[in-house]
C-alpha positions in Angstrom: -63.0 52.9 -101.9 -62.1 49.2 -102.7 -63.1 49.7 -106.4 -60.8 52.8 -106.7 -57.9 50.8 -105.2 -58.4 47.9 -107.6 -58.5 50.4 -110.6 -55.3 52.0 -109.4 -53.6 48.6 -109.2 -54.8 47.6 -112.6 -53.5 50.8 -114.2 -50.2 50.5 -112.3 -49.7 46.9 -113.4 -50.7 47.7 -117.0 -48.2 50.6 -117.2 -45.4 48.6 -115.7 -46.2 45.6 -118.0 -46.2 47.9 -121.1 -42.9 49.5 -120.1 -41.5 46.1 -119.5 -42.4 44.9 -123.0 -40.8 47.9 -124.6 -37.6 47.5 -122.7 -37.5 43.7 -122.6 -34.4 43.5 -124.7 -32.5 45.8 -122.4 -33.9 44.6 -119.0 -32.7 41.5 -117.3 -35.0 38.8 -115.9 -34.0 39.8 -112.4 -35.2 43.4 -113.0 -38.5 42.2 -114.3 -39.1 40.1 -111.2 -38.3 43.0 -109.0 -40.9 45.1 -110.7 -43.6 42.4 -110.2 -42.7 42.1 -106.5 -43.1 45.9 -106.1 -46.6 45.8 -107.5 -47.6 43.0 -105.2 -46.1 44.8 -102.2 -48.2 47.9 -102.9 -51.3 45.8 -103.0 -50.5 44.0 -99.8 -49.8 47.3 -98.0 -53.2 48.7 -99.0 -55.0 45.5 -97.8 -53.1 45.7 -94.5 -54.1 49.3 -94.1 -57.8 48.5 -94.7 -57.7 45.6 -92.2 -56.1 47.8 -89.6 -58.8 50.4 -90.1 -61.5 47.8 -89.5 -59.9 46.4 -86.3 -62.2 46.0 -83.3 -60.5 47.2 -80.2 -62.8 45.3 -77.8 -63.9 41.6 -78.2 -65.6 39.3 -75.8 -64.7 35.7 -76.2 -66.1 32.6 -74.5 -64.0 29.5 -73.6 -65.2 25.8 -73.7 -66.4 26.1 -70.1 -68.6 29.1 -70.9 -66.5 31.7 -69.1 -66.3 35.0 -70.9 -63.2 37.3 -71.3 -63.1 40.9 -72.4 -60.0 41.3 -74.7 -58.7 44.9 -75.2 -56.5 45.4 -78.2 -54.0 48.1 -79.1 -53.6 49.8 -82.5 -51.4 46.9 -83.7 -54.0 44.3 -83.1 -52.2 42.9 -80.0 -54.0 42.2 -76.7 -52.9 44.7 -74.1 -55.5 43.8 -71.4 -57.7 40.8 -70.5 -60.6 41.1 -68.0 -62.5 38.1 -66.8 -66.3 38.6 -66.9 -69.1 37.3 -64.6 -66.6 35.1 -62.6 -66.0 36.9 -59.2 -62.4 37.9 -58.4 -61.7 37.4 -54.6 -58.9 39.3 -52.9 -57.8 39.2 -49.2 -58.0 42.6 -47.6 -57.9 44.7 -44.4 -60.6 47.3 -44.1 -62.4 49.3 -41.5 -65.9 48.4 -40.5 -68.7 50.9 -40.0 -67.4 51.7 -36.5 -63.9 52.4 -37.8 -62.3 49.2 -36.5 -59.7 47.5 -38.8 -60.6 44.0 -39.7 -59.3 41.2 -42.1 -61.6 39.9 -44.8 -62.1 39.5 -48.5 -63.3 41.7 -51.3 -65.3 40.2 -54.2 -65.4 42.0 -57.5 -67.6 41.0 -60.5 -67.3 42.7 -63.9 -69.8 42.7 -66.7 -69.3 44.4 -70.1 -71.1 45.4 -73.3 -69.2 46.2 -76.6 -70.5 48.7 -79.1 -71.5 47.4 -82.6 -68.3 48.8 -84.1 -66.1 47.3 -81.4 -64.6 50.7 -80.5 -66.4 51.5 -77.2 -67.0 49.5 -74.1 -69.3 49.9 -71.1 -68.3 48.1 -67.9 -70.0 47.5 -64.5 -68.0 46.7 -61.4 -69.8 45.2 -58.4 -67.6 45.3 -55.3 -68.6 43.8 -51.9 -66.5 43.3 -48.7 -67.0 40.5 -46.2 -65.1 41.3 -43.0 -64.3 38.7 -40.3 -66.5 38.7 -37.2 -69.4 40.6 -38.6 -73.0 39.6 -39.3 -74.6 40.2 -42.7 -76.3 43.5 -41.8 -73.1 44.7 -40.2 -71.0 44.3 -43.3 -69.9 47.4 -45.4 -72.2 48.4 -48.2 -71.5 46.9 -51.6 -71.1 49.3 -54.6 -71.9 49.2 -58.3 -69.9 51.3 -60.7 -70.4 52.0 -64.4 -67.5 53.1 -66.6 -67.1 53.7 -70.4 -63.9 53.4 -72.2 -63.0 54.9 -75.6 -61.3 53.1 -78.5 -57.9 53.5 -76.9 -59.0 51.7 -73.8 -58.9 54.9 -71.8 -61.7 55.5 -69.2 -64.0 58.3 -70.7 -66.2 58.5 -67.6 -67.0 56.6 -64.4 -70.1 56.8 -62.1 -71.2 55.0 -59.0 -74.7 53.8 -59.7 -75.3 53.2 -56.0 -74.8 51.0 -53.0 -76.3 47.6 -52.3 -77.2 47.3 -56.0 -76.5 44.5 -58.5 -77.0 44.1 -62.2 -79.9 41.9 -63.3 -80.8 39.7 -66.3 -78.4 38.0 -68.8 -78.0 41.3 -70.7 -77.8 43.9 -67.9 -75.9 46.5 -70.0 -76.9 47.7 -73.5 -75.1 50.3 -75.6 -77.0 52.4 -78.1 -75.6 53.9 -81.3 -75.6 57.4 -79.9 -73.3 56.4 -77.0 -76.1 56.2 -74.4 -76.0 53.3 -72.0 -79.0 51.3 -70.6 -78.5 49.5 -67.3 -80.9 47.1 -65.6 -80.4 46.8 -61.9 -81.8 45.4 -58.6 -81.9 47.6 -55.6 -80.9 45.8 -52.3 -80.6 42.7 -54.5 -84.4 42.2 -54.4 -86.3 41.1 -57.5 -89.2 43.4 -56.5 -87.0 46.5 -56.7 -85.7 46.5 -60.2 -85.0 49.7 -62.2 -84.1 50.7 -65.8 -81.5 53.5 -66.1 -80.3 55.4 -69.1 -77.0 57.4 -69.1 -76.0 59.8 -71.9 -72.6 59.7 -73.6 -71.2 62.0 -70.9 -72.3 59.8 -68.0 -75.3 61.8 -66.9 -78.4 59.8 -65.8 -81.2 61.0 -68.1 -83.9 58.4 -67.4 -85.1 56.1 -64.6 -88.0 53.8 -64.3 -89.6 53.4 -61.8 -89.0 56.2 -59.2 -87.5 55.5 -55.8 -90.9 55.1 -54.1 -92.1 52.2 -56.1 -91.3 48.4 -56.0 -91.4 47.1 -59.6 -90.0 44.1 -61.4 -88.9 44.7 -65.0 -90.1 41.9 -67.3 -88.7 43.2 -70.6 -88.2 46.4 -72.6 -87.6 47.6 -76.2 -86.4 50.8 -77.7 -86.7 52.3 -81.2 -83.5 52.6 -83.3 -83.7 56.4 -83.2 -83.8 56.1 -79.4 -87.0 58.2 -79.2 -89.6 55.6 -77.9 -89.1 53.0 -75.2 -91.6 50.4 -74.0 -91.2 48.6 -70.7 -93.2 45.6 -69.5 -93.3 45.5 -65.7 -95.0 44.0 -62.6 -95.8 46.5 -59.8 -95.7 45.2 -56.2 -96.1 48.4 -54.3 -98.0 50.7 -53.7 -100.5 48.6 -55.8 -100.2 45.3 -57.7 -100.2 45.8 -61.4 -99.1 43.9 -64.5 -98.7 46.3 -67.4 -96.7 48.0 -70.2 -95.7 51.6 -70.2 -94.3 53.7 -73.1 -92.2 56.8 -73.0 -91.3 59.5 -75.5 -87.7 60.2 -74.4 -87.6 63.4 -76.5 -90.5 65.2 -74.7 -90.8 63.2 -71.5 -94.4 62.1 -72.0 -95.6 58.6 -70.9 -98.5 56.3 -71.5 -99.4 53.3 -69.4 -101.6 50.7 -71.2 -103.0 49.3 -68.0 -102.6 45.7 -69.3 -99.8 43.3 -70.1 -98.6 42.7 -73.6 -95.4 41.5 -75.1 -93.5 44.3 -76.8 -92.4 43.7 -80.4 -90.3 46.0 -82.7 -90.8 49.7 -82.1 -90.4 51.6 -85.3 -89.0 55.1 -85.5 -92.4 56.5 -86.6 -93.9 55.3 -83.4 -95.6 52.1 -84.7 -95.2 49.2 -82.3 -96.5 45.6 -82.6 -97.8 44.0 -79.4 -98.6 40.3 -78.8 -100.3 38.2 -76.2 -100.4 34.5 -77.0 -101.9 34.4 -80.5 -103.3 37.9 -80.3 -101.4 40.6 -82.2 -102.2 44.3 -82.5 -100.4 47.4 -83.7 -100.6 50.8 -82.0 -99.4 54.3 -82.9 -97.3 55.9 -80.1 -97.4 59.3 -81.8 -101.1 59.6 -81.1 -100.4 58.8 -77.4 -97.1 60.5 -76.8 -96.7 63.1 -79.6 -93.8 63.7 -81.9 
């Protein structure tokens, strides 16, 4: 596209320059300058249009103290909304306790976000917890964790409550895939031994969860192929039995394979080849032979 624009500008300039030479005796110097300005204006307009088309609507910035801010831009490249990330926002409230009694207290809200590669889609988690006066910890209202996705106009496309008494875990708790799917890593009841990995599709439906509700696992790490077909998860099982292992899933057919031993997960290729490492030991396995096409 850029090459076509350059060729058009060269032809336009050449044509104007030729006409100018032919009519130089009759045209004034002011008219010639006006023609040159017109050509430059056309070029600048095209560049401006290209820049606008490449504008990222969501950008996460970090200040000198390490605090992150989500900046939401409008179509003119101006910031229309700012959201503070990680840092809890505390608000004084009045709310009913579990017995229906109205009490004073505070509400704490923490927001995390993940921007898509093209900067045109954002996934946000909101953790909200209430602390009411005169209540012990177990008497406090349940905390909630919500997940929402916004489109390139900043409008909420969908919102889901992930659950109660749940928090996001790790430094990168949210990950957006190219297809629009969202991976979320959470702790149940804020316990390290009750971690889960969830995947939501582009409409907000939960399509994957590991492990199931009956198991207490800690998630060590995970990786997924770029075609989003194969995912590998390194985990530690605490209940019903202790286990340190890696499990792979074929997300297209639902099949799984547990290695029964712990390895680090390298890159997972679209054809099912995955490199595993443990210290200096490296090996490659073919997931197609274990999980099928």
